[in-house]
C-alpha positions as CSV (number, residue, x, y, z in Angstrom):
1,M,-24.8,-3.4,37.4
2,T,-22.0,-5.3,39.2
3,S,-24.5,-8.0,40.3
4,F,-25.5,-8.4,36.6
5,F,-21.9,-9.2,35.7
6,Q,-21.3,-11.4,38.8
7,E,-24.2,-13.7,38.0
8,M,-22.9,-14.4,34.4
9,D,-20.8,-17.3,33.2
10,P,-17.1,-16.3,33.4
11,L,-16.7,-16.7,29.6
12,L,-19.8,-14.5,28.9
13,R,-18.4,-11.9,31.3
14,T,-15.1,-12.0,29.5
15,F,-16.8,-11.3,26.2
16,W,-18.7,-8.4,27.7
17,F,-15.5,-7.0,29.3
18,I,-13.9,-7.1,25.9
19,A,-16.9,-5.8,24.0
20,L,-17.7,-2.6,26.0
21,P,-14.3,-0.8,25.8
22,V,-13.5,-2.1,22.3
23,S,-16.9,-0.8,21.1
24,L,-16.2,2.6,22.6
25,I,-12.8,2.7,20.9
26,F,-14.3,1.6,17.6
27,L,-16.9,4.4,17.8
28,I,-14.2,7.0,18.5
29,Q,-12.1,5.7,15.5
30,L,-15.3,5.8,13.3
31,I,-16.0,9.4,14.3
32,M,-12.4,10.4,13.8
33,T,-12.5,8.8,10.3
34,F,-15.6,10.7,9.3
35,V,-14.2,14.0,10.7
36,G,-11.0,13.4,8.8
37,M,-8.6,13.1,11.8
38,D,-7.7,9.5,11.0
39,A,-4.3,9.8,9.4
40,S,-2.8,6.6,11.0
41,D,-3.3,4.3,13.9
42,G,-1.3,6.6,16.1
43,I,0.6,3.6,17.7
44,D,4.1,2.2,17.0
45,A,5.1,-1.3,17.8
46,D,7.5,-1.9,20.7
47,F,9.7,-4.2,18.8
48,D,12.0,-3.9,15.8
49,S,10.6,-5.4,12.7
50,N,9.8,-4.6,9.1
51,L,6.0,-4.5,9.3
52,D,5.7,-1.6,7.0
53,S,4.0,-2.1,3.7
54,D,3.3,0.1,0.7
55,G,-0.3,-1.0,0.6
56,P,-3.3,0.5,2.4
57,F,-3.4,-2.5,4.8
58,Q,-1.2,-3.5,7.7
59,L,-1.9,-6.8,9.5
60,F,-0.5,-5.7,12.8
61,S,-2.2,-2.4,13.6
62,L,-4.4,-1.0,16.4
63,R,-7.3,-0.7,14.0
64,N,-7.1,-4.4,13.1
65,L,-6.8,-5.4,16.7
66,I,-10.0,-3.4,17.5
67,N,-11.8,-4.9,14.5
68,F,-10.8,-8.4,15.6
69,L,-11.8,-7.9,19.2
70,L,-15.1,-6.2,18.1
71,G,-16.1,-9.2,16.0
72,F,-14.7,-11.7,18.5
73,S,-16.5,-10.3,21.6
74,W,-19.9,-9.5,20.0
75,A,-20.0,-12.9,18.2
76,G,-19.2,-14.5,21.6
77,I,-22.0,-12.6,23.3
78,T,-24.5,-13.2,20.5
79,F,-24.0,-16.9,20.2
80,F,-23.3,-17.7,23.8
81,S,-26.7,-19.3,24.4
82,T,-26.8,-20.9,21.0
83,I,-23.4,-22.7,21.0
84,S,-23.2,-24.8,24.1
85,S,-19.5,-25.9,23.8
86,H,-17.2,-23.1,25.1
87,A,-14.3,-24.3,22.8
88,I,-16.4,-24.2,19.7
89,L,-17.8,-20.8,20.7
90,I,-14.3,-19.4,21.1
91,I,-13.2,-20.8,17.8
92,F,-16.3,-19.4,16.1
93,A,-15.8,-16.0,17.7
94,M,-12.2,-16.0,16.5
95,L,-13.3,-16.8,13.0
96,V,-15.8,-13.9,13.1
97,G,-13.0,-11.6,14.4
98,A,-10.8,-12.7,11.5
99,G,-13.8,-12.1,9.2
100,F,-14.0,-8.5,10.5
101,I,-10.4,-8.0,9.6
102,W,-11.0,-9.5,6.2
103,V,-14.0,-7.2,5.5
104,F,-11.9,-4.2,6.6
105,F,-9.1,-5.3,4.3
106,L,-11.6,-5.6,1.3
107,T,-13.1,-2.3,2.1
108,M,-9.7,-0.6,2.2
109,K,-8.7,-2.3,-1.0
110,K,-11.9,-1.0,-2.8
111,M,-11.4,2.5,-1.4
112,S,-7.8,2.6,-2.5
113,G,-9.1,2.0,-6.0
114,F,-11.0,5.3,-5.8
115,A,-7.7,7.2,-5.6
116,E,-6.8,8.1,-9.1
117,D,-3.7,9.8,-10.4
118,N,-5.1,12.4,-12.8
119,T,-1.8,14.2,-13.3
120,F,-1.6,15.3,-16.9
121,N,1.1,13.5,-18.9
122,I,1.6,15.0,-22.4
123,A,2.8,11.5,-23.7
124,S,-0.8,10.2,-23.1
125,T,-2.0,12.5,-26.0
126,V,-0.2,10.5,-28.7
127,G,-2.7,8.9,-31.0
128,K,-5.7,10.9,-29.6
129,V,-8.0,13.1,-31.6
130,A,-7.9,16.8,-30.9
131,Q,-9.6,20.0,-32.2
132,V,-7.5,22.9,-33.4
133,Y,-8.1,25.9,-31.1
134,L,-5.8,28.5,-32.6
135,T,-4.8,28.1,-36.3
136,I,-1.7,26.1,-36.9
137,P,0.5,27.4,-39.7
138,A,1.7,25.1,-42.5
139,D,5.4,25.6,-41.7
140,K,6.9,23.8,-38.7
141,N,8.2,27.1,-37.3
142,G,4.7,28.5,-36.6
143,K,2.7,27.1,-33.8
144,G,-1.0,27.0,-32.9
145,K,-3.0,25.4,-30.2
146,V,-5.2,22.3,-29.9
147,Q,-7.7,21.2,-27.4
148,I,-7.6,17.6,-26.3
149,S,-9.5,15.6,-23.7
150,V,-7.4,13.3,-21.5
151,N,-8.8,11.5,-18.5
152,G,-12.0,13.6,-18.7
153,A,-10.2,17.0,-18.6
154,V,-9.7,19.3,-21.6
155,H,-6.2,20.6,-22.1
156,E,-4.8,23.3,-24.5
157,I,-1.5,22.3,-25.9
158,D,0.8,24.1,-28.3
159,A,0.9,22.3,-31.7
160,V,2.8,22.3,-35.0
161,T,2.2,20.4,-38.2
162,T,4.2,19.4,-41.2
163,G,1.1,19.4,-43.5
164,D,-1.1,22.1,-44.7
165,L,-2.5,25.0,-42.7
166,L,-5.0,23.8,-40.0
167,E,-7.9,26.2,-39.4
168,S,-9.5,26.7,-36.0
169,G,-12.1,23.9,-35.5
170,A,-10.3,21.3,-37.6
171,M,-10.0,17.8,-36.2
172,V,-6.5,16.4,-36.0
173,R,-4.6,13.4,-34.6
174,V,-1.6,13.9,-32.3
175,E,1.3,12.1,-34.0
176,S,4.2,12.7,-31.5
177,V,5.3,14.8,-28.6
178,L,8.0,17.3,-29.4
179,D,8.7,18.6,-25.9
180,S,6.9,19.0,-22.5
181,S,4.4,21.5,-23.9
182,M,4.2,20.9,-27.7
183,V,2.9,18.1,-30.0
184,M,3.0,17.3,-33.7
185,V,-0.4,16.9,-35.3
186,N,-1.8,16.0,-38.7
187,K,-5.3,16.5,-40.1
188,L,-7.7,13.6,-39.9
């Protein structure tokens, strides 16, 4: 194995010496991600700076370094015999490494879109159609219940009306929110 590396061009040997450990680290990170152990990079910078961001992507992170080196080293190995100029090969490999970071950024951006806040907010019911679940008396002092679908989930909410008695099964529109658990409805 050592004679294999000794006979190589120094640049190709450098690409291999980067590719092997980086590929191993990448595989470990990949397995940890699928197992659910990947909460963060697990590394802090040794300098004081405000590199924190509220987004899902940080430019200076161990994961991005691994992604860059993975693309850089394997592009260098793959195109070593195709691109004869070492300078052009290094530039091309750096562009591929940057491309790996960009693809990772786009993937994280798409995945962050999957995270949805489905917390129920009673204010989101205003203007929506609901169905009376428990009869709502005609006077504002008596209350009933309506069922309403918000963000794909059906909720039961206390309701009152200023109009006529609303029987169970009647379709109503939510006119306003009275408090954190009660709405004003009127028949459609």
